[in-house]
One Martini backbone bead per residue (centre of mass of N, CA, C, O) as a GRO file, in nm:
protein
  518
    1MET     BB    1   0.098   0.035   0.020
    2SER     BB    2   0.009   0.363  -0.079
    3THR     BB    3   0.037   0.712  -0.121
    4ARG     BB    4  -0.171   0.991  -0.209
    5TRP     BB    5  -0.212   1.331  -0.290
    6ARG     BB    6  -0.508   1.522  -0.263
    7GLY     BB    7  -0.547   1.796  -0.389
    8CYS     BB    8  -0.734   2.090  -0.449
    9CYS     BB    9  -0.773   2.009  -0.758
   10GLY     BB   10  -0.894   1.696  -0.767
   11ARG     BB   11  -0.684   1.481  -0.951
   12GLY     BB   12  -0.480   1.279  -0.808
   13VAL     BB   13  -0.195   1.393  -0.764
   14SER     BB   14   0.132   1.322  -0.732
   15CYS     BB   15   0.297   1.438  -0.441
   16SER     BB   16   0.520   1.570  -0.257
   17PRO     BB   17   0.545   1.640   0.079
   18ILE     BB   18   0.719   1.922   0.019
   19GLY     BB   19   0.588   2.065  -0.245
   20ARG     BB   20   0.651   1.987  -0.517
   21ALA     BB   21   0.631   1.903  -0.813
   22CYS     BB   22   0.438   1.739  -1.022
   23SER     BB   23   0.533   1.383  -1.112
   24GLY     BB   24   0.382   1.090  -1.085
   25ARG     BB   25   0.490   0.956  -0.839
   26TRP     BB   26   0.565   0.755  -0.588
   27THR     BB   27   0.441   0.726  -0.252
   28SER     BB   28   0.489   0.630   0.121
   29ALA     BB   29   0.358   0.865   0.271
   30TRP     BB   30   0.192   1.036   0.482
   31THR     BB   31  -0.074   1.261   0.413
   32THR     BB   32  -0.230   1.578   0.378
   33SER     BB   33  -0.522   1.739   0.319
   34SER     BB   34  -0.592   2.065   0.211
   35ARG     BB   35  -0.906   2.056   0.213
   36CYS     BB   36  -0.974   1.887   0.511
   37GLY     BB   37  -0.727   1.815   0.718
   38ALA     BB   38  -0.680   1.500   0.656
   39TRP     BB   39  -0.606   1.175   0.663
   40THR     BB   40  -0.499   0.985   0.373
   41ARG     BB   41  -0.579   0.672   0.187
   42THR     BB   42  -0.469   0.484  -0.094
   43ASN     BB   43  -0.456   0.289  -0.342
   44SER     BB   44  -0.232   0.133  -0.534
   45LYS     BB   45  -0.157   0.303  -0.844
   46PRO     BB   46  -0.090   0.371  -1.141
   47SER     BB   47   0.001   0.630  -1.301
   48PRO     BB   48  -0.084   0.815  -1.533
   49PRO     BB   49  -0.015   0.961  -1.792
   50ARG     BB   50   0.130   1.240  -1.888
   51SER     BB   51  -0.025   1.524  -1.924
   52GLY     BB   52  -0.081   1.844  -1.998
   53TRP     BB   53  -0.153   1.921  -1.711
   54ARG     BB   54   0.105   1.799  -1.577
   55ARG     BB   55   0.309   1.968  -1.727
   56ARG     BB   56   0.202   2.235  -1.612
   57ALA     BB   57   0.221   2.156  -1.306
   58LYS     BB   58   0.534   2.128  -1.289
   59ALA     BB   59   0.557   2.459  -1.305
   60SER     BB   60   0.295   2.541  -1.084
   61CYS     BB   61   0.327   2.338  -0.827
   62SER     BB   62   0.344   2.487  -0.501
   63SER     BB   63   0.108   2.397  -0.500
   64CYS     BB   64  -0.226   2.512  -0.543
   65ALA     BB   65  -0.173   2.817  -0.483
   66ALA     BB   66  -0.062   2.901  -0.759
   67ARG     BB   67  -0.325   2.850  -0.914
   68ARG     BB   68  -0.495   3.049  -0.754
   69ALA     BB   69  -0.335   3.302  -0.827
   70ALA     BB   70  -0.381   3.279  -1.131
   71GLU     BB   71  -0.688   3.296  -1.118
   72ARG     BB   72  -0.702   3.576  -0.985
   73ALA     BB   73  -0.558   3.723  -1.214
   74ARG     BB   74  -0.767   3.653  -1.432
   75VAL     BB   75  -1.008   3.788  -1.294
   76ARG     BB   76  -0.887   4.074  -1.291
   77THR     BB   77  -0.863   4.095  -1.599
   78ARG     BB   78  -1.162   4.063  -1.659
   79ARG     BB   79  -1.255   4.314  -1.490
   80GLN     BB   80  -1.076   4.524  -1.675
   81ARG     BB   81  -1.254   4.505  -1.891
   82PRO     BB   82  -1.447   4.629  -2.097
   83ALA     BB   83  -1.780   4.632  -2.138
   84ALA     BB   84  -1.796   4.576  -2.444
   85ALA     BB   85  -1.604   4.328  -2.445
   86ARG     BB   86  -1.770   4.149  -2.258
   87LEU     BB   87  -2.032   4.146  -2.427
   88TRP     BB   88  -1.904   4.032  -2.684
   89ARG     BB   89  -1.795   3.766  -2.566
   90ILE     BB   90  -2.075   3.667  -2.456
   91GLY     BB   91  -2.252   3.713  -2.720
   92ARG     BB   92  -2.126   3.464  -2.875
   93ARG     BB   93  -2.291   3.262  -2.673
   94ASP     BB   94  -2.508   3.488  -2.584
   95PRO     BB   95  -2.785   3.661  -2.736
   96ARG     BB   96  -2.935   3.840  -2.524
   97PRO     BB   97  -2.769   4.106  -2.518
   98LEU     BB   98  -2.812   4.167  -2.821
   99TRP     BB   99  -3.120   4.182  -2.821
  100LEU     BB  100  -3.144   4.409  -2.611
  101LEU     BB  101  -2.980   4.617  -2.770
  102LEU     BB  102  -3.154   4.627  -3.026
  103ASP     BB  103  -3.415   4.700  -2.884
  104ASN     BB  104  -3.311   4.965  -2.764
  105LEU     BB  105  -3.230   5.106  -3.031
  106ILE     BB  106  -3.496   5.095  -3.188
  107THR     BB  107  -3.682   5.238  -2.978
  108THR     BB  108  -3.506   5.495  -2.948
  109PHE     BB  109  -3.521   5.588  -3.237
  110GLY     BB  110  -3.833   5.643  -3.229
  111ALA     BB  111  -3.863   5.809  -2.958
  112ALA     BB  112  -3.704   6.061  -3.054
  113PHE     BB  113  -3.928   6.170  -3.238
  114THR     BB  114  -4.154   6.198  -3.023
  115LEU     BB  115  -3.996   6.383  -2.825
  116ILE     BB  116  -4.021   6.622  -3.038
  117ALA     BB  117  -4.312   6.622  -3.165
  118LEU     BB  118  -4.507   6.655  -2.921
  119PRO     BB  119  -4.428   6.940  -2.817
  120PHE     BB  120  -4.486   7.084  -3.086
  121LEU     BB  121  -4.785   7.008  -3.102
  122VAL     BB  122  -4.882   7.136  -2.835
  123MET     BB  123  -4.768   7.426  -2.885
  124ARG     BB  124  -4.937   7.471  -3.149
  125LEU     BB  125  -5.222   7.439  -3.012
  126SER     BB  126  -5.161   7.636  -2.736
  127GLY     BB  127  -4.870   7.772  -2.615
  128ARG     BB  128  -4.838   7.605  -2.339
  129ALA     BB  129  -4.651   7.460  -2.085
  130LEU     BB  130  -4.881   7.339  -1.911
  131ASP     BB  131  -4.990   7.142  -2.128
  132LEU     BB  132  -4.732   6.978  -2.148
  133GLY     BB  133  -4.733   6.891  -1.849
  134ALA     BB  134  -5.012   6.750  -1.858
  135THR     BB  135  -4.936   6.532  -2.059
  136ALA     BB  136  -4.713   6.403  -1.886
  137ALA     BB  137  -4.895   6.346  -1.640
  138ILE     BB  138  -5.103   6.157  -1.772
  139GLU     BB  139  -4.886   5.944  -1.865
  140ALA     BB  140  -4.777   5.890  -1.550
  141LEU     BB  141  -5.012   5.813  -1.350
  142PRO     BB  142  -5.047   5.492  -1.385
  143SER     BB  143  -4.801   5.412  -1.211
  144LEU     BB  144  -4.942   5.459  -0.938
  145LEU     BB  145  -5.172   5.258  -0.979
  146LEU     BB  146  -4.991   5.006  -1.000
  147LEU     BB  147  -4.865   5.027  -0.717
  148PHE     BB  148  -5.145   5.023  -0.536
  149CYS     BB  149  -5.295   4.767  -0.701
  150PHE     BB  150  -5.045   4.593  -0.889
  151ARG     BB  151  -4.747   4.527  -0.758
  152GLY     BB  152  -4.763   4.184  -0.791
  153ALA     BB  153  -4.819   4.107  -1.097
  154LEU     BB  154  -4.522   4.071  -1.225
  155ASP     BB  155  -4.454   3.799  -1.057
  156ARG     BB  156  -4.677   3.617  -1.246
  157ILE     BB  157  -4.525   3.725  -1.508
  158ASP     BB  158  -4.375   3.739  -1.798
  159PRO     BB  159  -4.200   4.014  -1.898
  160ALA     BB  160  -4.165   3.955  -2.203
  161ARG     BB  161  -4.460   3.907  -2.273
  162LEU     BB  162  -4.567   4.179  -2.169
  163LEU     BB  163  -4.388   4.358  -2.351
  164TRP     BB  164  -4.499   4.267  -2.622
  165TRP     BB  165  -4.793   4.374  -2.582
  166CYS     BB  166  -4.712   4.668  -2.533
  167ARG     BB  167  -4.582   4.717  -2.808
  168ALA     BB  168  -4.836   4.663  -2.975
  169ALA     BB  169  -4.993   4.903  -2.852
  170TYR     BB  170  -4.797   5.124  -2.949
  171VAL     BB  171  -4.849   5.098  -3.248
  172LEU     BB  172  -5.144   5.195  -3.237
  173ILE     BB  173  -5.100   5.473  -3.105
  174ASN     BB  174  -4.899   5.595  -3.315
  175ALA     BB  175  -5.079   5.555  -3.562
  176THR     BB  176  -5.310   5.736  -3.466
  177LEU     BB  177  -5.140   5.994  -3.436
  178ALA     BB  178  -5.048   6.010  -3.733
  179VAL     BB  179  -5.325   6.025  -3.872
  180ALA     BB  180  -5.440   6.272  -3.718
  181THR     BB  181  -5.213   6.469  -3.808
  182TRP     BB  182  -5.232   6.440  -4.117
  183THR     BB  183  -5.561   6.517  -4.114
  184GLN     BB  184  -5.611   6.744  -3.891
  185ALA     BB  185  -5.768   6.589  -3.623
  186ILE     BB  186  -5.614   6.712  -3.403
  187THR     BB  187  -5.640   6.742  -3.045
  188LEU     BB  188  -5.609   6.797  -2.717
  189PRO     BB  189  -5.803   6.574  -2.611
  190LEU     BB  190  -5.673   6.348  -2.783
  191ILE     BB  191  -5.396   6.365  -2.654
  192TYR     BB  192  -5.491   6.295  -2.369
  193ALA     BB  193  -5.607   6.016  -2.438
  194LEU     BB  194  -5.345   5.893  -2.555
  195ALA     BB  195  -5.177   5.946  -2.300
  196LEU     BB  196  -5.341   5.759  -2.114
  197ILE     BB  197  -5.303   5.498  -2.272
  198GLY     BB  198  -4.994   5.512  -2.281
  199GLY     BB  199  -4.964   5.512  -1.969
  200LEU     BB  200  -5.079   5.231  -1.920
  201VAL     BB  201  -4.865   5.085  -2.086
  202TRP     BB  202  -4.609   5.207  -1.949
  203ALA     BB  203  -4.667   5.102  -1.656
  204VAL     BB  204  -4.591   4.806  -1.762
  205ALA     BB  205  -4.338   4.825  -1.954
  206TYR     BB  206  -4.116   4.942  -1.774
  207PRO     BB  207  -4.090   4.720  -1.549
  208ALA     BB  208  -4.061   4.488  -1.753
  209GLY     BB  209  -3.794   4.583  -1.879
  210ARG     BB  210  -3.629   4.586  -1.611
  211ALA     BB  211  -3.680   4.284  -1.548
  212CYS     BB  212  -3.535   4.171  -1.795
  213PHE     BB  213  -3.257   4.257  -1.710
  214GLY     BB  214  -3.255   4.097  -1.431
  215LEU     BB  215  -3.324   3.800  -1.578
  216TYR     BB  216  -3.162   3.797  -1.879
  217LEU     BB  217  -2.915   3.874  -1.700
  218ARG     BB  218  -2.635   3.858  -1.558
  219ARG     BB  219  -2.518   3.997  -1.275
  220GLY     BB  220  -2.227   4.088  -1.388
  221LEU     BB  221  -2.376   4.250  -1.650
  222LEU     BB  222  -2.549   4.493  -1.558
  223ALA     BB  223  -2.359   4.739  -1.552
  224PRO     BB  224  -2.235   4.715  -1.839
  225ALA     BB  225  -2.507   4.710  -1.988
  226ASN     BB  226  -2.617   4.983  -1.891
  227ALA     BB  227  -2.381   5.145  -2.012
  228VAL     BB  228  -2.404   5.060  -2.309
  229PHE     BB  229  -2.703   5.141  -2.341
  230ALA     BB  230  -2.664   5.440  -2.274
  231VAL     BB  231  -2.473   5.509  -2.506
  232ALA     BB  232  -2.651   5.406  -2.738
  233SER     BB  233  -2.891   5.590  -2.670
  234SER     BB  234  -2.737   5.860  -2.696
  235VAL     BB  235  -2.687   5.839  -2.995
  236ALA     BB  236  -2.986   5.840  -3.075
  237MET     BB  237  -3.059   6.101  -2.900
  238MET     BB  238  -2.873   6.281  -3.078
  239ALA     BB  239  -2.942   6.228  -3.382
  240MET     BB  240  -3.257   6.218  -3.403
  241PRO     BB  241  -3.343   6.499  -3.287
  242MET     BB  242  -3.181   6.659  -3.493
  243LEU     BB  243  -3.335   6.553  -3.737
  244ALA     BB  244  -3.625   6.608  -3.641
  245GLY     BB  245  -3.589   6.908  -3.571
  246GLY     BB  246  -3.507   7.000  -3.853
  247LEU     BB  247  -3.770   6.912  -3.997
  248ILE     BB  248  -3.974   7.069  -3.817
  249LEU     BB  249  -3.848   7.356  -3.847
  250ALA     BB  250  -3.874   7.346  -4.174
  251SER     BB  251  -4.180   7.284  -4.094
  252SER     BB  252  -4.529   7.404  -4.063
  253GLY     BB  253  -4.660   7.144  -4.095
  254PRO     BB  254  -4.803   6.816  -4.015
  255HIS     BB  255  -4.629   6.599  -4.174
  256ALA     BB  256  -4.371   6.578  -4.002
  257LEU     BB  257  -4.511   6.483  -3.743
  258ALA     BB  258  -4.644   6.229  -3.862
  259ALA     BB  259  -4.378   6.090  -3.949
  260ALA     BB  260  -4.263   6.058  -3.664
  261PHE     BB  261  -4.488   5.872  -3.553
  262ALA     BB  262  -4.461   5.650  -3.770
  263LEU     BB  263  -4.165   5.573  -3.709
  264ASP     BB  264  -4.219   5.476  -3.423
  265ALA     BB  265  -4.410   5.244  -3.499
  266LEU     BB  266  -4.203   5.084  -3.671
  267CYS     BB  267  -3.991   5.038  -3.449
  268VAL     BB  268  -4.170   4.880  -3.254
  269ALA     BB  269  -4.238   4.652  -3.456
  270ALA     BB  270  -3.932   4.558  -3.492
  271SER     BB  271  -3.909   4.450  -3.178
  272LEU     BB  272  -4.088   4.191  -3.158
  273PRO     BB  273  -3.895   3.956  -3.253
  274LEU     BB  274  -3.689   3.991  -3.022
  275LEU     BB  275  -3.882   3.921  -2.788
  276ALA     BB  276  -3.954   3.639  -2.889
  277ALA     BB  277  -3.663   3.526  -2.873
  278LEU     BB  278  -3.626   3.579  -2.570
  279ARG     BB  279  -3.848   3.390  -2.471
  280ARG     BB  280  -3.732   3.125  -2.591
  281ARG     BB  281  -3.462   3.130  -2.428
  282GLY     BB  282  -3.476   3.262  -2.155
  283PRO     BB  283  -3.364   3.301  -1.851
  284ALA     BB  284  -3.072   3.344  -1.649
  285ARG     BB  285  -3.216   3.457  -1.357
  286GLY     BB  286  -3.466   3.327  -1.241
  287ARG     BB  287  -3.731   3.172  -1.044
  288SER     BB  288  -3.645   2.870  -1.024
  289ALA     BB  289  -3.435   2.871  -0.795
  290SER     BB  290  -3.622   2.999  -0.583
  291ALA     BB  291  -3.845   2.785  -0.602
  292ALA     BB  292  -3.669   2.545  -0.522
  293ALA     BB  293  -3.596   2.659  -0.241
  294ALA     BB  294  -3.896   2.673  -0.142
  295ASP     BB  295  -3.940   2.341  -0.187
  296MET     BB  296  -3.773   2.265   0.031
  297PRO     BB  297  -3.697   2.143   0.302
  298ALA     BB  298  -3.663   2.275   0.609
  299PRO     BB  299  -3.355   2.196   0.664
  300LEU     BB  300  -3.272   2.315   0.357
  301ALA     BB  301  -3.380   2.574   0.388
  302PRO     BB  302  -3.368   2.893   0.416
  303VAL     BB  303  -3.366   3.087   0.698
  304ARG     BB  304  -3.341   3.352   0.546
  305PRO     BB  305  -3.531   3.581   0.426
  306ALA     BB  306  -3.624   3.769   0.182
  307CYS     BB  307  -3.564   4.104   0.110
  308ASP     BB  308  -3.656   4.409   0.083
  309ILE     BB  309  -3.632   4.706  -0.032
  310PRO     BB  310  -3.582   4.991   0.092
  311ARG     BB  311  -3.788   5.274   0.086
  312SER     BB  312  -3.566   5.494   0.099
  313TYR     BB  313  -3.456   5.444  -0.182
  314TYR     BB  314  -3.714   5.554  -0.337
  315LEU     BB  315  -3.698   5.840  -0.223
  316TYR     BB  316  -3.447   5.921  -0.382
  317LEU     BB  317  -3.568   5.872  -0.662
  318LEU     BB  318  -3.796   6.075  -0.634
  319ALA     BB  319  -3.617   6.327  -0.595
  320SER     BB  320  -3.467   6.297  -0.864
  321THR     BB  321  -3.715   6.334  -1.047
  322VAL     BB  322  -3.840   6.605  -0.939
  323LEU     BB  323  -3.559   6.785  -0.916
  324ALA     BB  324  -3.306   6.691  -1.098
  325PHE     BB  325  -3.406   6.514  -1.388
  326GLY     BB  326  -3.705   6.557  -1.482
  327PRO     BB  327  -3.710   6.866  -1.586
  328VAL     BB  328  -3.562   6.820  -1.860
  329GLN     BB  329  -3.813   6.711  -2.024
  330LEU     BB  330  -3.921   7.026  -2.029
  331LEU     BB  331  -3.699   7.242  -2.063
  332LEU     BB  332  -3.585   7.167  -2.343
  333PRO     BB  333  -3.835   7.198  -2.529
  334VAL     BB  334  -3.899   7.490  -2.445
  335LEU     BB  335  -3.631   7.610  -2.541
  336LEU     BB  336  -3.660   7.529  -2.841
  337VAL     BB  337  -3.925   7.684  -2.890
  338GLN     BB  338  -3.832   7.969  -2.798
  339ARG     BB  339  -3.577   7.998  -2.984
  340HIS     BB  340  -3.585   7.876  -3.274
  341ASP     BB  341  -3.287   7.723  -3.297
  342PRO     BB  342  -3.074   7.496  -3.444
  343ALA     BB  343  -2.824   7.532  -3.251
  344TYR     BB  344  -2.969   7.392  -2.995
  345LEU     BB  345  -2.931   7.090  -3.096
  346ALA     BB  346  -2.640   7.059  -2.965
  347ILE     BB  347  -2.733   6.952  -2.688
  348TYR     BB  348  -2.731   6.649  -2.767
  349ALA     BB  349  -2.424   6.635  -2.791
  350ALA     BB  350  -2.367   6.714  -2.497
  351GLN     BB  351  -2.517   6.474  -2.374
  352PHE     BB  352  -2.343   6.256  -2.500
  353ALA     BB  353  -2.077   6.340  -2.369
  354GLY     BB  354  -2.169   6.300  -2.077
  355ILE     BB  355  -2.243   5.998  -2.103
  356ALA     BB  356  -1.966   5.892  -2.213
  357LEU     BB  357  -1.818   5.974  -1.941
  358ALA     BB  358  -2.009   5.833  -1.719
  359ALA     BB  359  -2.049   5.529  -1.790
  360PRO     BB  360  -1.768   5.399  -1.729
  361ALA     BB  361  -1.761   5.490  -1.430
  362ALA     BB  362  -2.032   5.341  -1.343
  363ALA     BB  363  -1.928   5.034  -1.442
  364ARG     BB  364  -1.688   4.946  -1.268
  365GLN     BB  365  -1.818   4.997  -0.957
  366VAL     BB  366  -2.058   4.855  -0.779
  367PRO     BB  367  -2.209   4.901  -0.507
  368ALA     BB  368  -2.295   4.693  -0.229
  369ALA     BB  369  -2.411   4.929  -0.076
  370MET     BB  370  -2.660   5.155  -0.017
  371ALA     BB  371  -2.497   5.394   0.097
  372ASP     BB  372  -2.310   5.431  -0.148
  373THR     BB  373  -2.531   5.482  -0.356
  374LEU     BB  374  -2.662   5.733  -0.215
  375ARG     BB  375  -2.411   5.909  -0.219
  376GLY     BB  376  -2.401   5.927  -0.530
  377VAL     BB  377  -2.678   6.062  -0.563
  378VAL     BB  378  -2.612   6.325  -0.407
  379LEU     BB  379  -2.380   6.413  -0.590
  380CYS     BB  380  -2.566   6.445  -0.838
  381TRP     BB  381  -2.734   6.671  -0.720
  382ILE     BB  382  -2.509   6.880  -0.705
  383GLY     BB  383  -2.457   6.886  -1.009
  384ALA     BB  384  -2.747   6.977  -1.085
  385ALA     BB  385  -2.748   7.246  -0.931
  386CYS     BB  386  -2.517   7.375  -1.093
  387ALA     BB  387  -2.656   7.356  -1.371
  388TYR     BB  388  -2.909   7.529  -1.306
  389ALA     BB  389  -2.755   7.784  -1.226
  390LEU     BB  390  -2.625   7.826  -1.504
  391LEU     BB  391  -2.885   7.841  -1.675
  392GLY     BB  392  -3.015   8.082  -1.522
  393ALA     BB  393  -2.778   8.294  -1.557
  394ALA     BB  394  -2.768   8.250  -1.901
  395ALA     BB  395  -3.054   8.304  -2.031
  396ASP     BB  396  -3.011   8.644  -2.073
  397ALA     BB  397  -2.786   8.627  -2.250
  398PRO     BB  398  -2.618   8.617  -2.500
  399LYS     BB  399  -2.616   8.390  -2.743
  400GLY     BB  400  -2.333   8.264  -2.702
  401VAL     BB  401  -2.349   8.232  -2.393
  402ALA     BB  402  -2.616   8.074  -2.378
  403LEU     BB  403  -2.524   7.833  -2.550
  404ALA     BB  404  -2.281   7.747  -2.379
  405ALA     BB  405  -2.442   7.706  -2.115
  406ALA     BB  406  -2.635   7.492  -2.229
  407LEU     BB  407  -2.425   7.281  -2.301
  408LEU     BB  408  -2.300   7.252  -2.017
  409GLY     BB  409  -2.554   7.202  -1.845
  410PHE     BB  410  -2.678   6.956  -2.004
  411GLY     BB  411  -2.423   6.783  -1.987
  412LEU     BB  412  -2.415   6.764  -1.677
  413LEU     BB  413  -2.696   6.641  -1.642
  414ALA     BB  414  -2.641   6.384  -1.809
  415ALA     BB  415  -2.408   6.275  -1.639
  416ALA     BB  416  -2.554   6.259  -1.365
  417SER     BB  417  -2.798   6.090  -1.457
  418ASN     BB  418  -2.638   5.845  -1.564
  419HIS     BB  419  -2.483   5.771  -1.311
  420TYR     BB  420  -2.731   5.734  -1.133
  421GLY     BB  421  -2.883   5.522  -1.308
  422ILE     BB  422  -2.674   5.293  -1.318
  423ARG     BB  423  -2.625   5.252  -1.015
  424SER     BB  424  -2.919   5.218  -0.910
  425LEU     BB  425  -3.016   4.993  -1.106
  426SER     BB  426  -2.791   4.784  -1.062
  427TRP     BB  427  -2.832   4.746  -0.760
  428LEU     BB  428  -3.128   4.655  -0.778
  429GLN     BB  429  -3.091   4.408  -0.972
  430ARG     BB  430  -2.887   4.261  -0.776
  431SER     BB  431  -3.064   4.275  -0.493
  432ALA     BB  432  -3.304   4.148  -0.599
  433ASP     BB  433  -3.540   3.926  -0.590
  434PRO     BB  434  -3.654   3.726  -0.840
  435ARG     BB  435  -3.947   3.688  -0.710
  436ARG     BB  436  -3.948   4.038  -0.678
  437MET     BB  437  -3.886   4.199  -0.938
  438GLY     BB  438  -4.161   4.324  -1.018
  439ARG     BB  439  -4.209   4.484  -0.756
  440GLU     BB  440  -3.948   4.656  -0.762
  441MET     BB  441  -4.000   4.777  -1.051
  442THR     BB  442  -4.259   4.921  -0.968
  443TRP     BB  443  -4.128   5.111  -0.768
  444PHE     BB  444  -3.931   5.231  -0.972
  445SER     BB  445  -4.146   5.342  -1.165
  446ALA     BB  446  -4.289   5.527  -0.958
  447ALA     BB  447  -4.021   5.695  -0.880
  448THR     BB  448  -3.989   5.790  -1.182
  449MET     BB  449  -4.239   5.793  -1.383
  450GLY     BB  450  -4.462   5.855  -1.162
  451ALA     BB  451  -4.319   6.145  -1.088
  452MET     BB  452  -4.367   6.323  -1.345
  453PRO     BB  453  -4.619   6.488  -1.274
  454LEU     BB  454  -4.485   6.668  -1.061
  455SER     BB  455  -4.260   6.779  -1.241
  456SER     BB  456  -4.424   6.887  -1.482
  457LEU     BB  457  -4.620   7.075  -1.333
  458ALA     BB  458  -4.411   7.245  -1.179
  459VAL     BB  459  -4.244   7.341  -1.425
  460GLY     BB  460  -4.471   7.459  -1.596
  461LEU     BB  461  -4.558   7.668  -1.381
  462ALA     BB  462  -4.279   7.805  -1.349
  463VAL     BB  463  -4.250   7.904  -1.642
  464ASP     BB  464  -4.512   8.080  -1.645
  465ARG     BB  465  -4.432   8.256  -1.382
  466LEU     BB  466  -4.083   8.274  -1.394
  467ARG     BB  467  -3.973   8.166  -1.619
  468TRP     BB  468  -3.701   7.996  -1.723
  469SER     BB  469  -3.485   8.113  -1.527
  470GLY     BB  470  -3.651   8.088  -1.262
  471ALA     BB  471  -3.685   7.779  -1.273
  472ALA     BB  472  -3.382   7.711  -1.258
  473HIS     BB  473  -3.329   7.843  -0.983
  474ALA     BB  474  -3.535   7.678  -0.820
  475LEU     BB  475  -3.403   7.401  -0.876
  476ALA     BB  476  -3.130   7.459  -0.748
  477ALA     BB  477  -3.234   7.510  -0.459
  478ALA     BB  478  -3.393   7.243  -0.414
  479THR     BB  479  -3.156   7.045  -0.462
  480ALA     BB  480  -2.967   7.153  -0.239
  481LEU     BB  481  -3.165   7.102  -0.002
  482ALA     BB  482  -3.186   6.795  -0.043
  483ALA     BB  483  -2.887   6.733   0.012
  484LEU     BB  484  -2.889   6.843   0.304
  485ALA     BB  485  -3.123   6.656   0.412
  486ALA     BB  486  -2.957   6.376   0.349
  487ALA     BB  487  -2.708   6.375   0.541
  488PRO     BB  488  -2.812   6.240   0.808
  489HIS     BB  489  -2.889   5.967   0.679
  490LEU     BB  490  -2.605   5.891   0.576
  491LEU     BB  491  -2.468   5.890   0.854
  492ARG     BB  492  -2.644   5.667   0.975
  493LEU     BB  493  -2.568   5.447   0.769
  494ARG     BB  494  -2.263   5.451   0.830
  495ARG     BB  495  -2.283   5.364   1.133
  496ARG     BB  496  -2.448   5.087   1.063
  497ALA     BB  497  -2.268   4.914   0.872
  498PRO     BB  498  -2.091   4.728   1.059
  499GLN     BB  499  -2.327   4.582   1.205
  500ARG     BB  500  -2.462   4.474   0.947
  501ALA     BB  501  -2.222   4.304   0.849
  502GLN     BB  502  -2.217   4.115   1.096
  503ASP     BB  503  -2.505   4.003   1.070
  504GLU     BB  504  -2.468   3.885   0.780
  505ALA     BB  505  -2.226   3.697   0.849
  506ALA     BB  506  -2.392   3.530   1.074
  507ALA     BB  507  -2.581   3.458   0.872
  508PRO     BB  508  -2.725   3.255   0.672
  509PRO     BB  509  -2.735   3.156   0.368
  510VAL     BB  510  -2.877   3.223   0.060
  511ALA     BB  511  -3.077   3.055  -0.141
  512GLY     BB  512  -3.134   3.117  -0.483
  513GLY     BB  513  -3.064   3.421  -0.512
  514GLY     BB  514  -3.119   3.629  -0.320
  515ALA     BB  515  -3.104   3.889  -0.148
  516ALA     BB  516  -2.920   4.137  -0.084
  517SER     BB  517  -2.756   4.351   0.079
  518HIS     BB  518  -2.823   4.677   0.252
   0.00000   0.00000   0.00000
């Protein structure tokens, strides 16, 4: 009888007791297993012929710790790869990231035309910014209804299937809007009615789309994917509004507006086959593992239940929408309509530059703790307050100074909004329990899109009463006060972080990919 040492590589390689290179020779001394720390003894058998793995191990096994160090180095190298390179490498094996990217690009391409055409249509019909804010408010109100009445509905339905039906409804809504505009049968009440129907569809489609990201992408790809999608969307949002705005400003008739709505309908229709293919492929981290863990016997089931995301997290998102980043959706179209100058379309290029700079920084390291994520959100508020102060100060300046300030201010707002959006959404998608992904995305939708009525109505009223520059100054002051009010809560979270980390380390692990720590 002789002994062989089964190292932590688990291949039964004969190693010398003093830890020399793996040689495949016989040994006759008792050795201890580095994996379990116990004495082991195996029957004597001839070692197999030296394979390629053994030849490599001869130069690298100073026991298996050297191999572990090499593996850690390779993992660090993989983590340092750019987000686009990682998605491309994984997309060659798994087409789901590519399908989601194409779907995002196609729908953003069409939505960019509607984003420009609808404000021009409302302002041509009424000429008041308050009516434009009311249109946005009507479209966003159903998100709150979904939160309070059907917040658990998305957990029982496949989000990709639900998103497909919502996109089909969007095709009908945009086609109706295009036909009514082309025939000059469009009226303000009809716009309100279509906005309400579109808001009902959007209230379901938006959280379903965010849930698709969380379920159909692997957890490690969420932050890089959100960053790549943000940059790709910014390219479309830069080029398409400039093209659409140029066409609309060059034409005083309704046909250019109708063509913009029709193009949006065609783009949404083109995304339907991609969603169908995504459904057939299935989720990457769906609810099956969590359901299997829930069906396990009591001794094997996880002791610690999955936790909901703290509601204070959504309060920060709500403040971000109402004060910091939501007003841009109304301030920018009103500025374009008031100036009526194609040179101001360069603001979309400035927004793209801000997003392109912020997205790689946001995708590098997603904070693991909620306190770190919220601290980044408050820093983005401070950047938004500075941008609004700059826009308000230069609104009445000469044309060159006002244009330069608008480019810098809206570029800074885009960078802060993108950094905040990638970090907050990636943390939420990684931390949410897959079984409750629909519920958490419903809260996310209500705190972002559902809060748009408050932001739109407040900003529209402020523009009518205080003029554009006064509204920008008011937003700067309100955002700065919100950042000061959040400081005590952030300090309290920071003091509690060590104790919370100790409690989570002492708690038993959660099986099935449950919720992450908060």
